[in-house]
C-alpha positions in Angstrom: 17.9 -6.5 20.0 14.6 -8.3 20.0 14.3 -8.2 23.2 14.1 -4.2 22.9 11.5 -4.4 20.3 9.3 -6.8 22.7 9.7 -4.2 25.6 8.4 -1.4 23.3 5.4 -3.9 22.4 4.8 -4.5 26.2 6.0 -1.8 28.4 6.8 1.3 26.9 4.4 4.4 26.9 1.7 3.6 24.3 2.1 6.8 22.6 6.0 6.8 22.6 5.7 3.2 21.2 3.2 3.8 18.5 5.3 7.0 17.0 8.5 5.0 17.4 7.1 2.4 15.6 4.9 4.5 13.0 7.5 7.4 12.0 9.7 5.1 10.6 6.8 3.3 8.6 5.8 6.4 7.1 9.2 7.6 6.2 9.2 3.7 4.6 5.8 5.0 3.1 7.1 8.6 1.9 10.4 6.7 0.3 8.1 4.5 -1.8 5.9 7.1 -3.2 8.7 9.0 -4.2 9.9 6.0 -6.0 6.6 6.1 -7.9 6.5 10.0 -8.1 10.2 10.3 -9.5 8.9 8.2 -12.6 6.4 10.3 -12.9 8.2 13.7 -12.4 10.9 12.5 -15.4 8.3 11.3 -17.5 6.7 14.6 -17.2 9.9 16.3 -18.0 9.7 15.3 -21.9 6.2 17.2 -22.1 4.7 14.2 -23.6 1.2 13.1 -22.3 1.3 10.0 -24.0 4.2 8.9 -21.8 2.8 9.8 -19.0 -0.6 8.1 -20.0 1.4 4.8 -20.5 2.4 4.8 -17.0 -1.0 5.6 -15.7 -2.5 2.7 -17.7 0.4 0.2 -16.9 0.2 1.1 -13.1 -3.3 -1.0 -12.2 -1.7 -4.1 -14.1 1.3 -4.0 -11.8 -0.3 -3.6 -8.9 -3.0 -6.4 -9.8 0.3 -8.9 -10.5 1.7 -7.8 -7.2 -1.3 -8.6 -5.6 -1.5 -12.0 -6.6 1.8 -12.5 -5.5 1.0 -10.8 -1.9 -1.8 -13.2 -1.2 0.7 -15.2 1.1 3.1 -12.5 2.0 0.6 -9.6 2.8 -1.0 -12.1 5.3 2.2 -13.2 7.2 2.9 -9.9 8.9 0.0 -10.0 11.2 0.2 -13.9 11.8 3.9 -13.2 12.6 3.1 -10.3 15.2 0.3 -12.5 16.8 2.5 -15.3 17.1 5.3 -12.9 18.8 2.9 -11.9 21.4 1.9 -15.2 22.1 5.5 -16.1 22.4 5.6 -18.7 20.2 8.8 -17.6 18.3 9.2 -20.7 16.6 5.7 -20.4 14.4 6.8 -17.0 13.8 10.0 -18.0 11.8 8.1 -21.1 9.9 5.6 -18.5 9.0 8.3 -15.8 7.4 9.7 -18.8 5.5 6.3 -20.0 4.1 5.6 -16.5 3.0 8.9 -15.8 1.4 9.2 -19.3 -0.5 5.1 -19.3 -1.5 5.3 -15.6 -2.7 8.4 -16.4 -5.1 6.7 -19.2 -6.8 3.2 -17.4 -7.4 5.1 -14.7 -8.8 7.1 -16.7 -11.3 3.8 -18.1 -12.4 2.2 -14.6 -12.6 5.4 -13.4 -14.4 5.1 -16.0 -17.2 1.2 -15.3 -17.3 1.6 -11.6 -18.0 4.3 -11.6 -20.7 2.2 -14.7 -22.6 -0.8 -12.5 -22.8 0.8 -9.0 -23.0 -1.2 -7.7 -26.2 -4.4 -8.6 -24.7 -3.8 -7.2 -21.4 -2.7 -3.9 -23.1 -6.4 -4.0 -25.2 -8.1 -4.3 -21.9 -6.4 -1.5 -19.8 -7.7 1.1 -22.3 -4.5 1.8 -24.4 -5.2 3.7 -27.6 -2.9 3.9 -30.8 -0.5 6.1 -29.8 0.2 5.2 -26.0 0.2 1.4 -26.7 3.9 1.1 -27.7 5.7 2.8 -24.7 2.8 1.0 -22.3 4.3 -2.1 -23.5 7.7 -1.3 -22.9 7.0 -0.4 -19.6 5.0 -3.3 -18.6 7.4 -6.0 -20.4 10.0 -5.0 -17.6 7.7 -4.5 -14.6 6.0 -8.1 -15.6 9.5 -9.7 -16.4 11.0 -8.7 -13.3 8.1 -8.8 -10.7 9.6 -11.6 -8.3 11.9 -8.5 -7.1 9.2 -6.2 -6.9 7.1 -8.5 -4.9 9.9 -9.5 -2.2 10.4 -5.9 -1.9 7.3 -5.5 -0.5 7.3 -9.0 1.6 10.4 -8.5 3.2 10.0 -5.5 4.8 6.9 -6.0 5.9 7.8 -8.9 7.9 10.7 -6.8 9.5 8.1 -4.5 10.7 5.8 -7.2 11.6 8.8 -7.9 14.7 9.2 -4.0 15.2 12.6 -3.6 13.4 11.1 -0.6 11.3 14.6 1.1 11.0 15.8 -2.1 9.0 13.0 -1.8 6.5 13.3 1.7 5.8 16.9 1.1 5.1 16.3 -1.0 2.1 13.7 1.2 0.9 16.4 4.5 1.1 18.9 2.4 -0.8 16.4 1.6 -3.6 15.0 5.0 -3.5 18.1 6.8 -4.1 19.3 4.1 -6.6 15.8 4.8 -8.7 16.2 8.6 -8.4 20.1 8.4 -9.8 19.1 6.3 -12.6 15.6 7.9 -13.7 16.8 10.9 -15.3 20.1 8.8 -16.8 17.5 6.4 -18.3 14.5 8.6 -19.4 16.3 11.6 -20.4 20.4 10.6 -21.2 19.2 7.5 -23.0 16.1 8.5 -24.4 14.2 5.3 -23.2 10.9 7.3 -22.0 8.7 4.8 -20.0 11.2 2.1 -20.3 13.8 3.7 -18.8 11.3 4.6 -15.8 10.7 0.8 -15.5 14.4 -0.4 -15.4 15.6 2.2 -12.9 12.5 1.0 -10.4 14.1 -2.5 -10.9 17.8 -2.2 -10.6 16.3 -0.1 -7.2 14.4 -2.5 -6.1 16.9 -5.5 -6.6 19.8 -3.6 -4.4 16.8 -2.8 -1.5 16.2 -6.9 -1.9 19.8 -7.9 -1.7 19.9 -5.6 1.7 16.9 -7.3 3.1 18.3 -10.8 2.5 21.5 -9.7 4.3 19.4 -8.9 7.4 17.6 -12.1 7.3 20.4 -14.2 6.9 23.1 -12.2 9.2 21.4 -13.2 12.5 19.6 -9.9 12.7 16.0 -11.0 12.7 14.5 -13.4 14.7 12.3 -14.6 11.6 13.6 -16.6 8.7 13.7 -17.2 5.3 16.0 -20.4 5.5 14.8 -23.3 3.6 15.1 -25.5 6.3 12.5 -23.3 8.1 9.9 -23.6 5.2 7.5 -26.4 6.7 3.9 -25.2 5.3 1.3 -26.3 7.3 -2.8 -26.1 7.1 -2.5 -23.9 10.0 0.2 -21.5 8.8 -1.6 -21.1 5.8 -5.2 -21.0 7.0 -4.0 -18.2 9.3 -1.9 -16.2 6.4 -4.7 -16.9 3.5 -7.6 -15.3 6.1 -6.1 -11.9 5.9 -3.8 -12.3 3.1 -6.5 -13.5 0.4 -9.2 -10.8 1.4 -6.5 -8.3 1.2 -4.7 -9.2 -1.9 -8.8 -9.8 -3.4 -9.0 -6.2 -2.2 -5.9 -4.8 -4.0 -6.7 -6.8 -7.1 -10.2 -5.0 -7.2 -8.6 -2.0 -6.4 -6.4 -2.5 -9.6 -9.4 -3.5 -11.9 -11.3 -0.1 -10.6 -8.3 1.8 -11.7 -8.8 0.0 -15.2 -11.9 0.7 -15.4 -11.5 4.6 -14.4 -9.0 4.9 -17.1 -11.3 3.1 -19.3 -14.2 5.6 -18.8 -11.8 8.8 -18.8 -10.4 7.6 -22.1 -13.6 8.6 -23.4 -12.6 12.0 -22.7 -9.2 12.1 -24.5 -5.6 11.1 -23.4 -5.4 14.4 -21.6 -7.6 13.2 -19.2 -6.0 9.7 -18.4 -2.9 11.7 -17.5 -4.4 14.5 -15.5 -6.2 11.7 -13.5 -3.0 9.6 -13.4 -0.9 12.8 -11.8 -3.6 14.1 -9.5 -4.4 10.2 -8.6 -0.8 9.7 -7.5 -0.7 13.4 -5.9 -4.0 12.1 -3.7 -2.5 8.5 -2.9 0.1 10.0 -1.4 -2.2 11.3 1.4 -3.9 7.5 1.7 -0.4 5.8 1.7 1.0 8.2 4.3 -1.8 7.7 6.2 -1.8 3.7 5.7 1.8 3.7 6.3 1.1 5.4 9.6 -1.4 3.2 10.8 0.4 0.4 9.8 3.2 1.1 12.1 0.3 0.8 14.9 -0.4 -2.7 13.3 2.4 -4.9 14.9 1.2 -3.0 18.3 -2.2 -4.2 17.9 -1.3 -7.7 16.8 0.9 -8.0 19.7 -0.9 -7.0 22.4 -4.2 -8.5 21.2 -2.2 -12.0 21.0 -0.9 -11.3 24.4 -4.6 -10.5 25.9 -3.3 -6.7 26.7 -6.6 -4.9 25.8 -5.9 -2.1 27.9 -2.7 -1.0 25.6 -4.4 -1.8 22.6 -7.5 0.5 23.3 -4.9 3.1 24.2 -2.9 2.8 20.8 -6.6 2.7 18.8 -7.2 6.0 20.5 -4.1 7.9 20.0 -3.8 6.5 16.6 -7.0 7.8 15.4 -6.8 11.0 17.2 -3.2 12.1 15.9 -3.9 10.4 12.4 -7.0 12.5 11.7 -5.0 15.7 13.2 -2.5 15.1 10.3 -5.0 14.3 7.5 -6.4 17.9 8.1 -3.0 19.3 7.4 -2.9 17.3 4.6 -6.4 18.6 3.1 -5.0 22.3 3.8 -1.9 21.7 1.5 -4.2 20.0 -1.3 -6.6 22.9 -1.4 -4.3 25.8 -1.3 -1.0 24.4 -2.9 -2.5 22.3 -5.9 -1.0 24.3 -8.5 2.1 24.1 -7.0 2.0 20.2 -7.1 0.7 19.9 -10.3 3.5 22.1 -12.2 6.4 19.9 -10.5 5.2 17.5 -13.2 3.9 18.9 -16.2 3.7 22.5 -17.5 0.6 22.0 -20.0 -2.1 24.4 -18.3 -4.9 21.8 -19.7 -3.3 19.0 -17.8 -3.0 21.3 -14.7 -6.2 22.5 -14.8 -8.0 19.2 -15.1 -5.5 17.8 -12.4 -6.7 20.6 -9.8 -10.5 19.9 -10.7 -9.6 16.4 -9.8 -7.8 17.0 -7.0 -10.2 19.3 -5.0 -13.0 16.8 -6.0 -11.6 14.0 -4.2 -9.7 16.0 -1.4 -12.6 16.4 1.0 -12.5 12.9 2.1 -8.7 13.3 3.5 -10.0 14.0 7.0 -11.6 11.1 7.3 -8.9 8.7 6.1 -7.4 8.3 9.5 -10.4 6.7 10.9 -11.4 4.6 7.9 -7.7 3.0 7.6 -7.1 2.7 11.5 -10.4 0.4 11.4 -9.4 -1.7 8.9 -5.7 -2.3 10.1 -7.3 -3.1 13.7 -9.2 -5.8 11.7 -6.4 -7.0 10.0 -4.1 -7.0 13.4 -6.9 -8.9 15.1 -7.8 -11.4 12.7 -11.1 -10.3 11.5 -10.5 -11.0 7.8 -14.5 -10.3 6.5 -14.5 -6.7 8.3 -11.1 -5.9 7.0 -12.3 -6.8 3.3 -15.5 -4.9 3.4 -13.8 -2.0 4.4 -11.3 -2.6 1.5 -13.7 -3.5 -1.0 -15.9 -0.9 0.1 -13.7 1.8 -0.8 -12.8 0.5 -4.4 -15.4 -1.8 -5.5 -18.8 -2.2 -3.3 -19.5 1.3 -3.3 -17.0 2.7 -5.7 -17.6 1.0 -8.9 -21.6 1.8 -9.0 -21.0 5.3 -7.7 -18.3 5.7 -10.8 -20.6 4.3 -13.3 -23.8 6.1 -11.9 -21.7 9.5 -11.6 -20.2 8.9 -15.1 -23.6 8.4 -16.6 -25.6 11.6 -14.6 -22.3 14.2 -14.7 -20.1 13.2 -17.1 -16.3 14.2 -16.2 -17.4 16.1 -13.2 -19.0 12.5 -11.9 -15.6 10.7 -12.4 -14.3 13.3 -10.3 -16.2 13.2 -7.5 -16.8 9.4 -7.3 -14.0 8.5 -5.2 -14.8 11.2 -2.6 -18.5 10.0 -1.9 -17.2 6.4 -1.6 -14.9 7.3 0.7 -17.2 9.2 2.9 -19.7 5.9 2.6 -16.8 3.6 3.8 -15.9 5.3 6.3 -19.4 5.4 8.0 -19.8 1.2 7.2 -16.0 0.9 8.7 -17.1 2.6 11.8 -20.4 0.6 12.1 -18.7 -2.4 12.1 -16.0 -1.4 14.5 -18.4 -0.9 17.6 -19.4 -4.1 18.4 -15.6 -4.9 18.5 -14.9 -2.1 20.4 -17.2 -2.8 23.1 -16.2 -6.3 23.3 -12.6 -4.9 23.9 -13.8 -2.7 26.7 -15.7 -5.4 28.6 -12.5 -7.5 28.5 -10.4 -4.6 29.6 -12.9 -4.0 32.5 -12.5 -7.9 33.4 -8.7 -7.6 33.2 -8.1 -4.1 34.7 -5.8 -5.5 37.6 -3.3 -7.0 35.0 -3.7 -3.8 32.7 -2.9 -1.7 35.5 0.2 -3.3 36.6 1.4 -3.7 32.8 
């Protein structure tokens, strides 16, 4: 089985290989989005803006805690792919075990900290007197079970790193179907509101993690989570942290940016927070699908970079950008012309629908650039260029976004808040291209010097 995966990286037609790796990853991403949107949908059936606001307010806290747990886990797939490309299978096994146990240990600590300081956290994220109670109910469950939620991300990510995308998707399907079944039961049937959404998410994730554990322990993966393969070293941690730490910092910054956005939006009322939450989740669908697509390209890029097969890497890079950009234009059309339909799925209140449409239309114009931006970022990650990957990540959510957020809010109030992300994405894409040009030139030079070998491949 694993030979088939390596043949896909090494000798299969590039376009076919990318699609075979990326499509299941996209499906996995869509399933993960359904996870999140299912909660929003059933909470929306309550027609209670406070409950919707609670989920929006809690989301960045959950992402921040998860980002800390992913410091080790998110850096492992890049190093695993490069190790497999260099035929260093032992190193790949040790890396997967180190990532698994280190992330679990970090999350145990984070769980204790988040539960201990829950009340100060609720004050920082901008909860009002009406939204604090449902937000606390939701966060208490999510934070208390954060180890499970983090494992549900790390385990399939490492499977994708060795090309086992189908197994990664299967676990996501198990979790999502469970979540869809339990959401209406807990939220509407048991009248648990936001807390019911949290419990449905946790139980779904738990079943997915159980499935992934059977894949690793059943001999279906070249990787390992066995204690005997837990052999930490400065080399392994160094390689993992080189990608994982900047990536996690970027995720933490993104969560902080969401908190700051919610705090600014709170000055315009709970309805605005709810509208930003719903519209934001719809727009993030596009971003996450694009990320899912280029994430499918990442193990191919890392493997061939490790194997010094620059010809296949360049071909894959071109195909990913062109095909991803074509998809982004299609998404732009959907959001511009079908926005009202999407908004009505989650709320029947006309004020929320109108606000959500304004936010969607303001932010949608940067969608065609997403494939270029994300492909550049993932290429940096796959080839071990942590600083460049971090700059692109931080540009979108911090270096460019936060100054624009406060400047636009001061100049144009609510309208400024709506357009800040779009402008930040445009500037971030320009930055990513500027950083990528020297590396792409280097790849082309390497390809010319290795042209006979590349032609044989």
